[in-house]
N, C-alpha and C positions, 0 to 999 in steps of 0.2 A: 277683733276688728279686722276687716279685710280691705286692702288697698289694691286696686287693679289699675294698671296703666296700659292703655291701648296705644300701640306704636307700630312701627315698621322698621325693617332693616335699612341701613344707610340713611338714618335720620339724626342729624346733629342735635336738634331740639329734644328728641327722644332720649338720646344718651345723656344729655345734661339733666333732664328731668329725672331719669333713673338714678343718677348719682345723688341728686338732692333727696329723693325718696328713701334711698338706702341709708343716707346720713340721718334722716329722721327716725329710722329704726333704732338708733342708739338712744333716742329720747322717749319714744313711744313703742309699745308692744303691738305690732300688727303683722298680719300675714300679707306678703307682697306677691303679686302675680303680674307678669308682663304678657300681654296678648298681642300677637302680630295680626293686624287687621287684614293682611293679605292671605291669611289662612281661612277666612270666613267671608263669603260674599256679602252677607247682610252687614257685617261690621265694616267692611270696605266701603259699601255704599253709604253707611251712616257717618263714618268718621274720616274719610279720606282727606278732606281739606282741614280737619280740625286737629289732627294729631300733633303732639301727644295729648291724650285725654286721661285725666285722673279721676277715678271713681272711688269713693269711700263708702263701704257698706251699701253698694248699689246706687248711690247718688253721685251723678256727675258734678264735680266741684270745681274743676278748672281744665282749660285746654289751651293749646298753642304754647305761648311763652309761660312756662310754669314758674311760679314764684314760691320759693321755699317757705317764706313767712306766711303766705296765704294758706298753704297746706297745713302748716303747724297750727294755725288758728282753727281750721276746720277739724283737725284731729282732736284738739282740746275740746271743742264743742261736742263732738261725738262721744267723748269720754264722760260728759256730764249727764 
C-alpha cells in the first residue's frame, strides 16, 4: 500500500499531517512519500489551496485539516 502526501515547505498543516501519517505506520504497513507541489506546475495548479492532500493507492482520501482517525479508517478499508 502506498500513501502520498502532497504538501509544501513552511506549511504547519502539512507538518501536523506528516506526523500523524508517520504515526500510523506503526499500525499499518505502507510506503510513505511526501511530494512538494512547488516542484511540479500541474500539482501546484491542482492542489495549491487544498494542501495537505493525502492519497492512498492513487485515491485522494482527505485534504486540508487531516484527521488521523479518518485516515486510519481508509487504511483499514484498503486492506480488506
